[in-house]
Backbone bond lengths (Angstrom), bond angles and torsions (degrees), N, CA, C in turn:
res aa  C-N    CA-C-N  psi(-1)  N-CA   C-N-CA  omega(-1)  CA-C   N-CA-C  phi
1 M - - - 1.465 - - 1.576 106.42 -
2 D 1.406 107.62 146.89 1.469 116.46 -177.82 1.472 108.70 -70.75
3 S 1.342 113.02 153.80 1.498 120.20 178.03 1.527 104.80 -73.66
4 L 1.324 117.23 164.42 1.498 123.17 173.70 1.460 110.02 -58.52
5 D 1.307 119.35 -41.74 1.461 123.54 -178.54 1.502 112.48 -62.96
6 E 1.369 115.75 -42.54 1.476 120.68 178.34 1.593 111.36 -67.33
7 R 1.271 114.52 -39.56 1.496 121.07 177.94 1.481 108.33 -62.43
8 L 1.357 117.81 -49.26 1.431 123.47 179.76 1.452 110.71 -58.26
9 F 1.279 119.45 -50.20 1.468 123.55 -177.40 1.516 110.78 -59.01
10 H 1.355 116.75 -51.00 1.474 119.36 -175.51 1.568 110.96 -71.86
11 A 1.322 119.73 -36.76 1.425 118.51 175.77 1.565 112.25 -66.69
12 T 1.296 114.84 -33.66 1.490 118.87 178.10 1.640 107.98 -67.47
13 A 1.301 113.58 -46.62 1.409 118.05 -178.44 1.582 110.43 -61.63
14 R 1.251 116.68 -44.60 1.514 119.52 178.41 1.527 110.35 -64.47
15 Y 1.432 116.58 -40.61 1.427 117.52 179.74 1.561 112.96 -66.11
16 L 1.317 116.94 -38.51 1.469 118.69 175.08 1.454 113.92 -67.64
17 H 1.318 120.17 -35.82 1.424 126.37 171.31 1.612 107.90 -59.89
18 T 1.175 116.43 -51.82 1.480 120.70 -179.59 1.510 108.82 -58.83
19 L 1.325 118.51 -46.39 1.495 118.14 179.18 1.418 112.26 -59.55
20 T 1.330 120.04 -41.23 1.452 126.23 -177.96 1.552 109.06 -64.82
21 R 1.333 116.89 -39.02 1.459 120.54 176.98 1.524 108.05 -63.42
22 G 1.356 115.43 -35.38 1.529 120.43 -177.71 1.498 111.64 -69.30
23 G 1.339 119.68 2.87 1.477 118.67 173.22 1.517 109.55 94.40
24 A 1.286 121.34 17.61 1.427 121.82 -173.43 1.541 105.56 -64.91
25 W 1.394 115.78 143.61 1.435 123.10 178.98 1.494 107.82 -97.86
26 P 1.367 120.11 160.71 1.479 118.85 -179.74 1.567 109.57 -53.05
27 Q 1.270 115.62 123.97 1.454 122.76 -171.41 1.537 113.23 -60.82
28 G 1.342 118.01 -35.70 1.415 118.92 179.77 1.508 113.06 -60.15
29 Q 1.391 114.17 -39.50 1.406 121.47 -175.63 1.664 107.80 -71.88
30 I 1.283 112.36 -40.78 1.467 117.94 175.80 1.525 111.90 -58.72
31 H 1.349 112.95 -49.86 1.497 117.67 -176.83 1.546 108.82 -64.01
32 A 1.339 119.27 -34.12 1.453 122.09 179.57 1.529 108.53 -63.64
33 L 1.245 116.33 -47.15 1.513 121.22 179.04 1.447 114.18 -68.48
34 V 1.357 119.60 -33.89 1.429 123.45 174.62 1.495 110.39 -64.83
35 Y 1.376 116.15 -46.88 1.457 121.46 -179.88 1.528 108.95 -61.15
36 L 1.260 118.68 -47.46 1.455 120.48 -174.91 1.572 106.84 -66.10
37 D 1.347 119.15 -41.89 1.448 121.53 179.57 1.604 109.03 -59.24
38 R 1.300 114.32 -45.41 1.494 116.89 -176.06 1.574 112.42 -70.38
39 H 1.263 113.65 -24.08 1.496 118.85 -177.80 1.516 112.61 -115.55
40 R 1.315 117.18 40.38 1.424 122.62 179.39 1.444 114.43 -56.83
41 E 1.379 120.27 -32.47 1.398 122.46 -174.94 1.536 113.12 -85.01
42 Q 1.267 117.27 -9.87 1.474 124.10 -177.87 1.508 111.40 -106.20
43 P 1.316 117.13 135.99 1.548 118.08 174.74 1.555 104.88 -67.71
44 V 1.375 113.61 137.80 1.417 123.67 175.67 1.494 109.21 -127.19
45 T 1.310 120.95 125.32 1.392 125.44 178.52 1.489 110.82 -95.19
46 P 1.394 118.34 156.23 1.511 118.62 175.35 1.562 111.38 -50.99
47 T 1.305 116.65 -43.35 1.411 123.04 -175.07 1.535 109.46 -60.92
48 Q 1.351 115.99 -47.56 1.475 121.03 -179.29 1.589 107.77 -60.58
49 L 1.353 115.76 -44.01 1.420 119.63 -178.92 1.518 112.58 -61.39
50 S 1.294 112.67 -38.24 1.548 116.01 -179.76 1.480 109.16 -69.02
51 Q 1.346 119.31 -36.07 1.386 118.88 174.54 1.461 115.04 -66.10
52 I 1.321 117.03 -42.47 1.533 124.60 177.52 1.525 109.64 -58.49
53 L 1.292 115.44 -46.62 1.508 119.57 -178.48 1.520 113.62 -82.13
54 R 1.368 115.29 -7.62 1.460 120.07 176.70 1.514 109.16 66.00
55 V 1.321 118.72 43.33 1.488 123.02 174.08 1.433 108.16 -127.67
56 R 1.318 115.38 156.80 1.489 123.14 -179.83 1.543 110.08 -71.59
57 P 1.320 116.13 145.77 1.477 121.09 177.22 1.532 111.99 -50.24
58 S 1.347 113.70 -33.41 1.467 116.98 179.69 1.522 113.03 -69.37
59 T 1.345 115.27 -21.74 1.468 117.16 176.60 1.436 111.15 -89.16
60 I 1.341 121.25 -32.62 1.443 124.97 -179.57 1.518 113.44 -66.47
61 T 1.302 114.89 -36.90 1.480 118.05 -177.11 1.505 115.12 -55.14
62 P 1.411 118.73 -51.79 1.423 117.90 -178.19 1.561 112.14 -70.89
63 M 1.401 116.73 -27.32 1.435 121.48 176.19 1.511 107.82 -62.66
64 L 1.297 116.43 -46.99 1.390 119.28 -176.01 1.516 113.29 -70.02
65 Q 1.310 114.81 -29.95 1.502 118.48 174.99 1.518 111.40 -67.38
66 R 1.345 115.08 -38.29 1.481 118.52 -177.56 1.632 109.48 -67.48
67 L 1.408 111.72 -38.91 1.451 117.03 177.08 1.506 112.58 -64.22
68 E 1.380 111.33 -41.90 1.499 114.78 179.79 1.531 110.03 -65.99
69 D 1.346 116.89 -46.35 1.443 120.04 179.99 1.541 112.95 -55.39
70 Q 1.300 115.74 -27.35 1.466 119.40 179.03 1.480 111.92 -89.99
71 G 1.296 118.72 -1.62 1.425 122.59 -179.58 1.578 116.70 78.47
72 L 1.339 112.30 16.27 1.443 115.80 -175.91 1.523 116.27 -89.36
73 L 1.351 114.88 -17.56 1.462 123.57 177.09 1.494 108.56 -145.10
74 C 1.300 116.42 162.17 1.498 119.94 173.25 1.540 107.97 -141.11
75 R 1.266 112.06 154.30 1.428 122.57 178.44 1.579 110.49 -102.24
76 I 1.269 113.34 132.65 1.533 118.47 -175.60 1.494 104.91 -119.66
77 H 1.284 119.22 123.00 1.462 123.07 170.18 1.486 117.47 -75.87
78 S 1.312 116.91 137.66 1.442 120.74 -176.44 1.507 109.04 -66.63
79 R 1.287 118.55 146.15 1.525 122.06 179.05 1.490 107.12 -77.54
80 E 1.331 120.77 -29.89 1.447 123.00 -177.93 1.494 111.75 -78.25
81 D 1.357 116.09 -38.74 1.498 119.57 178.79 1.492 109.85 -138.77
82 R 1.282 121.92 108.04 1.410 122.84 -172.92 1.494 112.50 -64.93
83 R 1.337 120.35 -15.60 1.382 121.93 177.92 1.536 113.13 -75.25
84 Q 1.420 115.63 -20.37 1.427 120.14 -176.38 1.554 104.62 -88.10
85 V 1.378 113.98 129.26 1.482 122.01 179.14 1.516 109.98 -120.47
86 F 1.335 111.09 136.84 1.452 121.36 177.77 1.542 107.46 -114.36
87 L 1.371 111.32 150.63 1.475 118.34 -179.42 1.528 110.75 -107.69
88 T 1.272 115.35 144.58 1.487 118.59 175.90 1.536 107.95 -144.45
89 I 1.272 113.13 147.69 1.439 120.15 -179.71 1.559 107.51 -82.79
90 T 1.223 122.81 140.19 1.483 125.77 179.81 1.521 112.61 -90.37
91 P 1.335 123.86 162.12 1.356 123.66 170.93 1.574 113.94 -47.73
92 E 1.311 115.09 -40.72 1.504 119.21 -176.14 1.528 104.09 -71.68
93 G 1.269 121.41 -33.20 1.451 121.39 174.13 1.472 114.56 -62.23
94 R 1.316 117.27 -44.33 1.476 123.49 175.56 1.562 110.84 -61.55
95 D 1.372 115.77 -41.44 1.479 121.38 175.31 1.533 109.17 -62.15
96 F 1.261 118.12 -45.85 1.417 123.52 178.38 1.548 112.46 -57.34
97 L 1.355 115.31 -46.81 1.464 119.46 175.94 1.490 111.99 -59.32
98 E 1.330 117.60 -42.63 1.473 121.13 -179.53 1.596 109.25 -62.10
99 E 1.325 115.01 -43.04 1.476 118.55 -178.85 1.475 110.67 -64.38
100 N 1.376 114.71 -39.98 1.507 120.71 -176.02 1.536 105.31 -71.09
101 R 1.322 120.09 -34.92 1.413 123.70 176.27 1.492 111.43 -58.26
102 R 1.390 112.99 -53.33 1.508 118.79 -179.77 1.541 113.49 -57.27
103 R 1.331 115.68 -41.89 1.459 120.33 178.19 1.476 111.67 -67.16
104 L 1.254 117.68 -41.96 1.463 119.24 179.17 1.524 112.03 -68.33
105 L 1.343 118.53 -38.42 1.477 120.68 173.35 1.508 112.94 -60.05
106 T 1.394 113.28 -43.62 1.457 116.85 -178.29 1.494 109.13 -63.23
107 F 1.366 117.24 -40.91 1.485 122.80 179.47 1.496 110.83 -59.72
108 Y 1.391 117.77 -48.29 1.454 123.46 -177.21 1.512 108.96 -67.94
109 R 1.276 118.52 -35.16 1.458 117.61 -179.75 1.570 108.39 -66.47
110 S 1.330 118.81 -37.51 1.392 116.48 178.20 1.494 112.38 -70.35
111 L 1.307 120.45 -25.96 1.483 120.88 174.76 1.533 106.95 -71.85
112 L 1.355 119.35 -47.18 1.374 123.75 -174.56 1.572 111.45 -64.82
113 A 1.329 114.77 -26.59 1.475 120.35 179.32 1.597 110.86 -64.08
114 R 1.357 114.17 -21.99 1.454 120.03 178.06 1.596 111.79 -76.12
115 L 1.356 117.21 -14.39 1.392 122.23 -178.48 1.477 111.35 -109.69
116 G 1.292 115.44 159.51 1.489 122.75 175.57 1.528 108.63 -76.28
117 P 1.244 118.50 168.23 1.509 120.01 -178.29 1.500 113.14 -61.00
118 E 1.316 119.57 -37.17 1.537 118.68 177.58 1.445 110.07 -73.86
119 E 1.346 122.40 -33.64 1.502 122.70 179.03 1.553 108.52 -68.61
120 A 1.353 111.81 -40.82 1.495 117.40 179.63 1.528 112.50 -60.49
121 A 1.392 113.81 -43.22 1.434 114.52 -179.60 1.484 111.30 -72.32
122 L 1.356 119.60 -32.86 1.499 121.77 173.06 1.448 109.88 -64.38
123 F 1.340 121.25 -40.90 1.462 122.36 -179.89 1.505 112.38 -60.61
124 L 1.343 116.73 -41.19 1.442 123.03 -178.38 1.524 109.87 -70.63
125 D 1.367 116.01 -40.42 1.444 117.67 178.40 1.493 111.23 -65.13
126 L 1.291 118.51 -42.07 1.540 122.90 173.52 1.461 113.59 -63.80
127 L 1.294 117.95 -44.48 1.510 119.28 179.22 1.523 109.17 -63.08
128 E 1.291 120.64 -42.67 1.456 120.49 179.07 1.529 110.02 -64.16
129 K 1.386 116.24 -38.58 1.442 119.66 -177.05 1.575 109.06 -65.31
130 I 1.284 115.89 -50.18 1.490 119.12 -173.10 1.550 110.45 -79.98
131 S 1.388 119.67 -8.09 1.387 120.73 178.11 1.511 113.65 -88.84
132 D 1.391 117.21 -8.87 1.392 123.07 173.30 1.479 110.94 -61.28
133 P 1.363 119.72 133.99 1.437 120.15 -179.06 1.598 111.17 -58.35
134 L 1.315 113.39 144.04 1.443 119.57 177.83 1.516 107.73 -113.00
135 P 1.279 114.42 152.17 1.530 117.58 173.46 1.540 107.79 -62.48
136 P 1.343 117.05 151.35 1.497 118.32 179.08 1.469 110.00 -60.96
137 I 1.359 114.97 146.95 1.442 118.98 178.06 1.524 107.42 -76.05
138 S 1.342 116.37 131.59 1.381 119.93 175.69 1.488 109.15 -138.56
139 L 1.307 114.60 164.90 1.484 118.99 176.27 1.515 112.73 -91.71
140 G 1.319 117.67 -3.05 1.444 122.55 178.33 1.572 111.00 -88.14
141 P 1.362 114.48 -160.90 1.462 116.52 -178.26 1.541 109.72 -66.90
142 V 1.307 113.44 154.87 1.462 118.96 -178.59 1.518 109.31 -73.59
143 P 1.326 121.35 132.44 1.478 120.85 -177.61 1.505 108.75 -69.41
144 K 1.342 115.13 146.37 1.443 121.51 179.92 1.462 115.15 -75.67
145 K 1.423 115.09 -24.89 1.476 116.24 -177.11 1.542 106.01 -126.24
146 G 1.381 119.21 132.39 1.422 120.90 174.27 1.552 113.68 -73.34
147 C 1.254 119.30 168.04 1.485 123.07 -179.27 1.546 106.17 -80.24
148 E 1.301 110.73 158.28 1.537 118.78 -177.49 1.507 106.74 -86.82
149 P 1.375 118.41 149.96 1.451 118.93 174.09 1.568 110.24 -61.16
150 P 1.333 116.97 139.49 1.412 121.58 178.14 1.515 117.16 -67.05
151 C 1.265 116.97 -20.95 1.543 121.21 -174.95 1.509 106.73 -120.12
């Protein structure tokens, strides 16, 4: 019988492969658009977004450029300080998110159809539980307070 570690590794690899086949888009880009959509009324800078997504500024720059090239977000320069840039999702970006949401729901419904009602409910409960953000893994003392969800 496989060890728990082996089962976990193989199950995760199969699940990620299945998710990719389901048409999943790069998660960082989706998370960026979701955050910008949820915070339309608040100014968001590239630096803030990189902190929220927990990526380096050098990583966020090309990601934002790809999203802007596709017309999914735009950069707006501050009137007070032209060096200051704010990000906003475009109507095309919101349409893209809605289409991605529909595709993802269709994909998950096909997965859940393979389970019975009790198994599907358990899967959703477990997915919600393990999807909550965890504090970063460290070798030092355990933090007393977990991190807040980015979105």
